[in-house]
C-alpha positions in Angstrom: 130.2 138.4 26.0 132.3 141.6 26.2 130.7 144.7 24.9 132.6 145.9 21.8 133.3 149.6 21.3 135.2 151.3 18.6 138.0 153.4 20.1 137.1 156.2 17.8 135.7 156.7 14.4 137.3 157.0 11.1 135.7 156.6 7.7 137.5 153.7 6.3 137.4 154.0 2.5 138.3 150.9 1.0 135.8 150.9 -1.5 136.1 153.8 -1.0 136.3 152.2 1.7 134.0 152.5 4.1 135.5 151.8 7.2 135.3 153.4 10.3 136.9 152.6 13.3 136.9 153.4 16.8 134.3 153.3 19.3 131.2 151.4 18.6 129.2 149.1 20.7 128.7 146.2 18.4 126.4 144.5 20.9 123.3 145.6 19.1 120.7 147.3 21.2 117.5 149.1 20.5 117.2 152.8 21.3 114.5 152.1 23.9 116.7 149.6 25.8 119.8 151.9 25.7 117.8 155.0 26.9 116.3 152.9 29.7 119.8 151.8 30.8 121.2 155.3 30.7 118.3 156.8 32.6 118.7 154.1 35.3 122.4 154.7 35.5 122.0 158.5 35.8 119.3 158.1 38.5 121.7 156.0 40.6 124.6 158.3 40.2 122.6 161.5 40.7 124.7 163.2 38.0 122.7 162.6 34.9 122.0 166.2 33.9 120.1 166.1 30.6 119.7 168.8 28.0 115.9 168.6 28.1 113.6 166.7 30.5 111.1 165.8 27.7 112.2 166.8 24.2 108.9 165.8 22.6 107.0 168.2 24.8 109.6 171.0 25.1 110.8 171.3 21.5 108.5 172.8 18.9 109.1 171.0 15.6 106.2 172.6 13.8 108.7 174.5 11.6 110.0 171.2 10.2 106.6 170.0 9.3 105.8 173.4 7.8 108.9 173.2 5.5 108.0 169.6 4.7 104.5 170.6 3.5 105.9 173.6 1.5 108.4 171.3 -0.3 105.7 168.8 -1.0 103.3 171.5 -2.4 105.7 173.8 -4.3 108.9 172.0 -5.2 109.2 172.1 -9.0 110.1 168.4 -9.5 107.9 166.6 -7.1 108.9 163.2 -8.5 112.4 163.8 -7.1 111.2 164.1 -3.6 111.9 161.1 -1.5 110.3 160.5 1.9 113.3 158.4 3.1 115.9 160.9 1.9 113.9 163.8 3.5 113.5 162.2 6.9 117.0 160.7 6.9 118.3 164.2 6.0 116.4 165.8 8.8 117.8 163.4 11.4 121.3 163.7 10.0 121.1 167.4 10.3 120.1 167.1 13.9 123.1 165.0 14.7 125.6 167.0 12.7 124.4 170.2 14.4 126.6 169.3 17.4 129.7 169.8 15.4 131.2 166.5 16.4 132.7 164.8 13.3 132.6 161.4 15.0 128.9 161.4 15.8 126.6 160.6 12.9 123.2 159.2 11.8 123.6 156.2 9.5 121.0 155.2 7.0 120.3 151.4 6.7 122.9 151.0 3.9 125.5 153.1 5.7 124.9 151.1 8.9 125.4 147.8 7.0 128.6 149.1 5.4 129.9 150.2 8.7 129.7 146.8 10.3 131.0 144.9 7.2 134.0 147.2 7.0 135.5 145.9 10.3 135.6 142.4 9.0 138.3 140.9 6.8 136.8 141.1 3.4 137.3 142.4 -0.1 136.2 145.8 -1.2 136.2 147.7 -4.5 137.8 151.1 -4.2 141.1 153.0 -3.6 142.1 151.8 -0.1 142.2 154.8 2.2 140.7 156.0 5.5 139.1 159.3 5.8 137.7 161.5 8.6 136.4 165.0 9.0 138.5 167.7 10.8 137.4 171.3 11.1 134.8 170.7 8.3 137.4 169.3 5.9 137.7 165.8 4.5 141.1 164.6 5.7 143.0 161.4 4.8 143.9 159.4 7.8 145.8 156.7 6.1 146.2 155.0 2.7 146.3 151.3 3.4 149.5 149.4 2.6 149.8 148.1 -1.0 146.5 149.7 -2.1 145.9 152.0 -5.1 145.7 155.0 -2.7 149.2 154.2 -1.3 150.7 153.5 -4.7 149.4 156.7 -6.1 151.1 158.8 -3.4 148.1 159.8 -1.3 149.4 160.7 2.2 148.1 161.0 5.7 146.8 164.5 6.5 146.1 165.3 2.8 142.9 167.3 2.6 140.5 166.4 -0.2 139.2 169.4 -2.1 137.6 167.9 -5.2 136.6 164.5 -6.5 136.6 164.4 -10.4 136.4 168.2 -10.4 133.4 168.3 -8.1 134.0 170.4 -4.9 133.4 168.5 -1.7 133.1 171.7 0.4 130.1 171.4 2.7 129.6 167.7 1.9 129.3 165.1 4.6 131.7 162.1 4.6 129.2 159.7 3.2 128.6 161.9 0.1 132.3 162.2 -0.5 132.7 158.4 -0.3 129.9 157.9 -2.8 131.8 160.2 -5.2 135.0 158.3 -4.8 133.4 154.9 -5.3 133.2 153.4 -8.7 133.8 150.3 -10.8 137.0 148.4 -10.6 139.5 149.6 -13.2 138.1 153.1 -13.5 140.0 156.2 -12.5 139.1 158.8 -9.9 141.0 162.1 -9.7 141.3 163.7 -6.2 142.4 167.3 -6.0 144.1 167.6 -2.6 145.9 170.1 -0.5 149.0 168.8 1.3 149.7 170.9 4.4 153.3 169.6 4.8 154.2 171.0 1.3 151.6 173.9 1.4 150.5 173.1 -2.1 147.5 171.7 -4.1 147.8 168.8 -6.5 145.8 166.2 -8.5 146.2 162.6 -7.7 144.8 160.0 -10.2 143.9 156.6 -8.6 142.7 153.5 -10.4 140.0 151.7 -8.4 140.5 148.1 -7.6 139.3 145.1 -5.6 141.1 145.3 -2.3 141.8 142.6 0.2 142.7 144.0 3.6 144.3 141.5 6.0 144.2 142.7 9.5 147.7 141.4 10.3 150.8 140.7 8.3 153.9 139.2 9.8 157.4 137.8 9.0 160.9 137.4 10.4 163.1 139.9 8.8 166.7 138.7 8.3 169.5 141.3 8.2 173.3 141.2 8.4 173.1 142.2 12.0 170.4 139.7 13.1 166.7 138.9 12.9 163.5 140.8 13.9 160.0 139.6 14.3 157.9 142.0 12.3 154.1 142.4 12.8 152.1 145.0 10.8 148.6 145.6 12.1 146.4 147.2 9.4 143.3 147.6 11.5 141.7 146.4 14.7 139.0 144.2 13.3 137.3 140.9 13.9 140.4 138.7 13.3 143.2 141.0 14.5 143.7 139.6 18.0 143.8 135.9 16.9 146.1 136.7 14.0 148.4 138.7 16.2 148.5 135.9 18.7 149.5 133.5 15.9 152.2 135.9 14.8 153.7 136.2 18.2 153.5 132.4 18.8 155.3 131.9 15.5 158.3 133.9 16.8 158.6 131.7 19.9 162.0 130.0 20.1 163.3 132.0 17.2 166.6 133.8 17.4 165.3 137.3 17.1 166.5 140.6 18.6 163.0 141.8 19.3 159.6 142.6 17.9 158.8 145.5 15.6 155.1 146.3 15.9 154.0 148.4 12.9 150.9 150.5 13.6 151.5 153.0 10.8 148.4 153.7 8.6 146.2 151.9 11.1 143.1 154.0 11.7 141.9 151.9 14.7 139.0 149.6 15.3 137.6 147.7 18.3 138.5 149.0 21.7 138.7 145.5 23.2 141.1 144.5 20.4 143.4 147.3 21.5 143.3 146.1 25.1 144.0 142.5 24.0 147.0 143.5 21.8 148.5 145.7 24.6 148.0 142.8 27.0 150.2 140.6 24.9 153.2 142.8 26.0 152.1 143.9 29.5 151.5 142.2 32.9 148.6 143.8 34.8 149.4 147.5 34.1 146.7 150.0 33.2 146.2 150.3 29.5 143.8 153.3 29.4 141.1 155.2 31.3 137.7 155.9 29.9 135.8 159.0 30.9 132.0 158.9 30.4 129.3 161.4 31.1 127.9 161.0 34.6 130.0 158.0 35.4 133.1 157.2 37.4 136.3 156.9 35.5 136.6 153.4 34.0 140.2 151.9 34.0 141.2 149.0 31.8 144.1 146.8 32.7 146.2 144.1 31.0 145.0 140.6 31.7 148.2 139.3 33.4 149.1 136.6 30.8 151.4 138.3 28.3 152.8 136.3 25.3 156.0 138.3 25.2 156.6 139.8 28.6 160.3 140.4 28.2 161.1 140.6 24.5 162.3 144.0 23.4 159.6 145.9 21.4 159.7 148.9 19.1 156.4 150.4 17.9 156.1 152.3 14.6 153.5 155.0 14.3 152.8 157.9 11.9 150.1 160.5 11.1 147.9 157.6 10.0 148.0 155.8 13.3 144.7 156.6 15.2 142.5 155.5 18.0 143.1 151.9 18.9 146.6 152.2 17.5 147.2 155.1 19.8 145.9 153.2 22.7 148.4 150.4 22.2 151.3 152.7 21.4 150.5 155.1 24.4 150.2 152.2 26.9 153.4 150.5 25.9 155.2 153.9 25.9 153.9 155.1 29.2 155.0 151.9 30.9 158.4 152.0 29.2 157.6 148.6 27.6 158.4 149.8 24.1 160.1 152.6 22.3 158.0 154.4 19.8 159.5 155.5 16.5 158.1 157.5 13.5 155.9 160.6 13.3 153.3 162.0 15.7 150.0 160.1 15.5 146.7 161.3 14.3 145.2 162.3 17.7 141.8 160.4 18.1 140.8 160.2 21.8 137.1 159.6 21.9 134.9 156.5 21.9 131.7 156.1 20.0 128.7 153.7 20.5 126.4 152.6 17.8 122.7 152.4 18.7 120.3 150.6 16.3 117.2 152.4 15.2 114.0 151.1 13.7 114.2 150.2 10.0 117.9 149.3 10.0 119.4 152.8 10.5 121.6 153.6 13.4 123.1 156.4 15.5 126.8 156.6 16.1 127.4 158.9 19.0 130.5 160.0 21.0 129.9 158.6 24.5 133.4 158.9 26.1 136.9 160.2 26.0 140.0 158.2 26.9 143.4 158.9 28.2 146.7 156.9 28.3 147.9 155.3 31.6 150.0 158.5 32.2 146.9 160.7 31.8 147.6 162.0 28.3 144.7 163.2 26.3 145.8 162.1 22.9 142.8 163.8 21.2 144.6 167.1 21.8 148.2 166.1 21.2 148.4 162.6 19.7 151.3 160.2 20.6 154.7 161.8 20.3 157.4 159.2 19.3 160.5 158.7 21.4 162.4 158.9 18.2 161.1 161.2 15.4 161.9 159.9 11.9 160.5 161.5 8.8 159.4 159.6 5.7 159.2 161.8 2.6 157.3 161.3 -0.6 160.6 160.7 -2.3 161.3 157.9 0.2 158.0 156.3 -0.7 158.6 156.7 -4.4 162.0 155.1 -4.1 160.8 152.2 -2.0 162.7 153.4 1.1 161.5 153.2 4.7 163.8 155.2 7.0 161.3 154.8 9.9 161.4 151.0 9.7 165.2 151.1 9.4 165.6 153.3 12.4 163.3 151.1 14.5 165.3 148.0 13.5 168.6 149.7 14.4 167.0 150.5 17.8 166.2 146.9 18.4 169.8 145.9 17.5 170.9 148.7 19.8 172.9 150.4 17.1 173.9 154.0 16.9 171.3 156.1 15.2 
């Protein structure tokens, strides 16, 4: 069984969603097993420099226990003290002190939500993906057809308040809890939109949301036909659904394939490799750079479904992680033209390690680069053809990015 990593991490708010994508080892391991593996690997490589040789002996945690006792003795409402919340909060603070928005401690509930969010299932919420950037809660992507998208929420919007409650200083989980609510109720997000340099309130009605990983059809136009595949995420069913979509286009009179990765925040790393392999022969798809290890290169499997069919890939600010892996690989090998707006820029890999009691640690364990050596965590994927899509376009049901991509497939003048 292949190890499953998420190619990054984004908080997938479907229910607010909870979803996170990118970079997790879903082969569940205990912390003891993982530590033993890493220590053995470092010993063999000779490059495993650790922060501390023996943290339990070298770090004085007496101040934590002193504070714990003082709270237990003097806090005015002792009935509000929760042992679980206090110990989870202490561990969460330890992880967040690194300043890495993609590493986090997850409570048992958060850990369960994390794994469920990558499956194809129904959620109650607004349908959006969030992450943290420079201490701010940022919208990665509103999912297609969801209340978030219909309300006008946009990638890169910064959430300032939820129902008049400031989210400054809150972690992602706390913000998600604020946004969650019963189906049919409204939540008001006060956001700052950098592209328009203004603040605004957006009211969103929560709903039950079904998020299919893949949607596809043959689009007929006066010029010809195109096989259209929209990948909403890289989840459990994405590879099989994509294979079925591509097979359904076989022997059809189409000008090419339009692969839509807009608003796709990512998901499983091996899913991204599989999808890229549908279009490539044996070329490199990405290189993974881990601490104390040699660079690990991943290649296409040599059995593409569509080795010669023209391909155009659509991306935007909501395309992250696994989406960027696919777009970057096809672009670097000149297998596809990329159209739309610059992608999100998520170039790290996380692994999830199970902890006692059902909690888990999600930690950044690697960085990845495109076949051409681009570090997309710094720059994102730049389209071959930049096409803006404005708020007015969305309101009027227009999609100039998709139209430009189709004209490119038909080899029309742009």
